[in-house]
N, C-alpha and C positions, 0 to 999 in steps of 0.2 A: 424669396431667395432660394435658389436651387442648391442641391447638395454640393456642387463644385464650388459655388461662391461661399458656402458655409465653411468649407475646408480652407479656402484662401483667407477668410477673415480670422478663423481660429489659428492659422499658422502664424499670424502676426502677433499673437499674444505672448507675454512673458512666460517663462517655463512653469512657474508655480500655478498660475490659473489654468494653464493648458493641461498640467498633470491632473488637476482637480476635475477638469472636463473628461479627460481620458478615463479616470477612475470610475466614471458613471457609465462608460460604454460597455457593451457586451463583449465577451471573448471573441465572438465572430467578427465584430467591428474592429477590435484591436488588431486582428490579423490583417485586415484591410488597411488600417491606418499606418502600419509599419511601412507601407509602400508609398506614402505621401512624400516623404523626404528623408534624408539622412538624419536631420535633426529630430524628427518625430520617432524614427526608429531608435535613436540614441536615448530619448526620453523613456520610451517603453522598456528598453533593455537595461536601463540604469538601475543597479541594486538599491540606490537610495529611494527610488520611486516604486520599487517592486511591491512593497506591502500595501500601497494604495490601489494597485491595479487588481482586477478580479483574479484570485488564485484559489478559488474554492473548487469543490468537487464538480466536475463537468459531466462525468458519465463513466461508462465502463467499456473496456475492450473485452470482447467475448471470443473465446476460442475453445476448441475441444481439448481436454486434458491430454497431454502427451503428443498432440498433433501439431503439425506445422501451422504457423500463424497465417490466417487468411486475410491478407492486407487489402481490404476494400472497404467501402463505406458501410457495408452491412455488418462489419465486425465491431462497430461502435454503437453503444446504447447511449443516446443523448438525453440527459435529464431535462434539457430545456426544450424538448419537443423536436419531432422529426427524427430521421435516422442518420443523415450524413453527419460526420464529425465536424467540429468547427475548425478544421484544417485539412490539408491535402492528405488523404489516406494512402497515397501511392508509395510511401516509403522511398523517398528520392535517393537514399544511399545505395539502393539495390542497383541503380544504373552504374555505379562506380565499382560494383562487385560482380564482374562477369562470371557466369557459371554458377552463381548462388541462386538456387530456386526455393530452398526451404529454410525457414528461420523459425525460431521458437521464442515466443514472448514469455519472459521469466517474471516480469513484474514492472511496476511503475513506482518511482521514488522521487519525490520532490519535483515532479513535472518532467522527469526524464524516464524514458522507457529503456529497459534492458532486454536485449535480444541475444539468443545463443545461436551460434553457427555450428553447434556440437563441438567437435574436436578442433575446429578451425579458429575458434575464439569467440569474441563477443562484440556487439554493437551497442553503443549508448547513443540514444536519439532523443532530441527535444522536438516534439511535433509542433510546438508553438512557434519556434524559430527555424525549424527544418535543419538545425545543426546536428551533426553526428560525429562520433569518434569511434575508431576501431580499436579494440583491445585484443592483444595476442592471446593465444591459449595459455592456460596456467598449468597444464598437466605436468606432473613429476612422476618418477618411478614409484613413489609411495601411493599413487592413486590406483595402482593395479588391484588393490583390495577394496576399492571404493564401491559401496553398495548404494548409498544415498548421497545426493549432492544438493546443497542448498546455497543459492547465490543471492546476495543482497547488495544493493547500491546505496551508498551513503552520500547524500548531496544536500548541502545547506547553503543556498545561494546568497543569503543575507550575510554569511560569514566568509565564504570563499567560492570562487568559480570552479574550483577543483572538486573532483569526486573520488570516492574510494569504493572499490569493488572487493567484497569479502566473500569467500566461498568456503563452505565447510564440506569436507568429504568424510563420511562416516563409513567405517568398514565393519567387519564381523567382530573385531575386538573392541575394547573400550576406547582405544585411541582414535582421535579425530584429527585429520590433516587440515590445516587452515592455510588458504592462499589469500594474500592481501595485495591489491594493486592500487597505486596512487597515480592519478592522471597528472599530478604535478611532477613526479619523478619519472613516470613511465616504466617503473620497475615492479616486478612481482617479488613479494617476500613470503617465505614459507615457514610454518611452525607446526607444532602439534599440541593438542589438548587432550588431557586425560580427564574425561568428564567425571569419572568416579572419584578421582583424587580431589578435583576442584570442588565437587559437591561435598565431599567429606570435610575439606578444609574451610569452605565458606558457608556451607549449609548443613544438611544432615544426610547421613548415609541411608540408602534404601536397599531393598532386596535386589533390585535389578540394576544393571549398568545403565546409567542415564543416556538418553538419546534425544535429539531434536524431534519433536512430534509434528505430524501433519505437514502442512504446506506453508505458503507465504502468509496465510491468515493467522498462523500461529507465531508470527514474528512481527516486530515493528521497529522503527528507528525513532528514538526519543532522546532529546538532548544530545544528539550526535553519538549515541550509544545504541547497540543492537540489543533488543530484548527478545530472547528466544525461549519459547516454551519447551521445557524438557519433560520427559516422562516423570510420573509420580508427582504431578502438580507442582513443579518448581520452575522458576524463571531464571535463566542465566543472563546476566548483564555483561556484554562483551564489547571491548573497544574495537576500533577500526583495524587494529593489527591482529585481532583474534585472541586477545588476552582476556580471560575471565576476571572481571572486577568484583562481581558480587553474585550471590545466589539468593533469590527472593522466593519465599514460599507463596503459593497461590492462595487465593481467598478461601474461606471455609464454606461449608454448606449453609443454605438458608434454613433448611429443616433440621431439627435436632436429632431425629431418629430415622434409621434405615435409609438415609439419603445416599444416592449414588450419583456423583457428579464428575464431570470431566471437562476439560477446556475445549472451547470452540474457536476463540478469537482473542487476539490482543492487538491494541492499536491506540491511537491518541485522538482526542477530540477536545476542543476548547482549551488546549494547553495542558491537558492532564492525561495520564496513562489509564486506559480502560481495559478491563478483562471481562470476557463473556464466557460463561460456562452453561452447560446443560445439567439439569438436576432431575433425577427420577425419584418419584414418591417422596416429595418434600413435605413430610408430615410434621405437626407440632412446631409451627413457625413461632419464634419468640415474639412477644408483644412489641418490643422496640423495633422490629423489622416489618411487622405486619402492614404498616401504613405504606410501605414501599413495594408491596407485593400486590399486583393486580390480579385478582382471583375471580373475575367474572367467568362463568362456566366452570367453576371450580368443582372438582370431584374428589373422592376419597384418595385416589392415587394421583395426586397432582404432579404433573411434569412441567418444569419451569425452565425458562431462559432467564438468566440473571446477569445483570450488568454491574460490575464493581469498579470502583475508582481507587487508585493507590493514594491514600490520604497522607501517609507519612513515609517518606523514603527510608529514613534512618531506622524506624521501628518496624517497617514492613507492614504497617497497618492498612487494611483494606476497609472501605466503606461501601455498603450496598447502595447503589444509586436507584436501581429499578429492577423488578422481577415481574415476569408476565407468564401466564399459563400457555402451554402449547395449544390448548383448546381455543383460546382467543386468537392466536396467531394463525393456526392452520385449520380451524373448524372444530365443531363439537365432535366428541367421541374419536378424535384423532389420536393416534399413537405413532409418532414419527421418531426415527432414530437420526443421529447426526450423519448417517450415511445417505439420508434422503433429503437433506437440506444443508446449506452452507451459509454462514454469516459472511457476506461478501465485503462489507465495509461498515464503518461508523462514520457519519458525516463529520468532517473536521471542524465545522463551525456551529453545529446545532445537534441537539439530542435526537438523532434520526439513525435508525439501523436499516441496512439493506440486506435482504436474505434471498438466496436463490433456492427455489423449490424444484428438486429434480423430478418429482413424480408428475408434475404438469408443465415443467419447463418454463417457469415463470419467475420473474424478479419482482419482489414486493418490498415495500418500505413500511417501517413501523416507527411511530412517533412516541418517544418516552414521555412526552408531555400530554398530548391529546389522547393517547392510546389508540389512535387510528391506524388501521391496516389498509394499505392501498396497493393496487397492482401497478407496477411501473411499466412492464412490457412482457410479452411472451416471446419465446425464442423457438428456433427450428430444431434444436438438438440439445443434448446434455452439455452445457458449456461451463467454462471456468471464467468468472468475472474478475477482471483486474481494474480497480478504481483508478481514475485519472484526474489529477489536479493540474491545471495549466500553470506554466511558468514562462514568463517572457524574458527572463534574464539570460545573458550569454554565459555558457559554461566553457567556451573555448578561449584560449589566450589570444592576444592581439594578432600574433603571427598566424595562428591557426584560423582565426576569423578571416584574415585577408585571403588565406588559401581557400577557405570555404566560399567566400564571395566570388573568387575566381572560378570555382567549380560551378557556382550558380550561373555566372555569366556565360559559361561554356555549354550550358544545357541546351 
């Protein structure tokens, strides 16, 4: 029986068995199957079936930090082999935005990509369905003092088809302007955060005025809340309107004496919040932690990468999941700083880290179970890796979806 006859036979199946069959298909095949019929597309886009379809880490979009996004097949690192992404990389919304030549990829959230048009606004795009939505600029007079801008998209397709865009603008003073946009209302809301006051009220006061540290790898969305790494090893838990709900202290050092540690990454894996830090000279490791510290190639001045899990949200208790020496990750006699490598992602479904090495332009993976270090791919330049998890659910309303289908037919 040829492929066409197979599709005809499968199309006559009841919904439940057909969903089971589709759940065993690859992401690339699901993209093709959406075109079989309206019924198949509806099954694939139905939120009730979304959890059964493949929604795991597919790969990474690569781009130069601060540079316009290069939207071609070469900009995607496919973890399942080959270089082309499992979708059309041409960014179809650009055809509807005449005069736009440069866009900047800010991040990937719940299967949606967030692009910036600088002062013109934002584009939210689902590569799996090719749906997109334009978001107007959020700028206000308060942004004139903005030195650092951090944008995050909150999208939980199993709960709602609407998304929230939250942007933090930090200036020279301790006040931070927060812009929050809801796709349901189409309205921006603006407020301000006093980081120092919130840390004093909910956590502990430090010498420095707290600020959001690093980049998107220092933030994550967990249980519909934003977890942002602040300076002085603290984590702010912020809702989608920008209100600080809680301050959580970061995990302690693995070593007892002379350890210098700082945050590298925060994210979620297997339904739990993970925190990864770098620790220098981790000496005198307590016996209760030693079994979780992989010390092959261990030397007197051991530099570690440590993975912690938030064990108790109420008491802010962290548990060490795994720690590994830099010598094992990067080679014997290596001494690398966090400026020379980046933790790009933790796999959402398995204990697997992805790390980008800037000195040889290579993406590697590290298994917390097997302790294996593997090369994923080499790149042509110093890139920023944005992880991508596919999502086949619609994030547009019925009216917006009909307008989107009209645009597709007019292409």
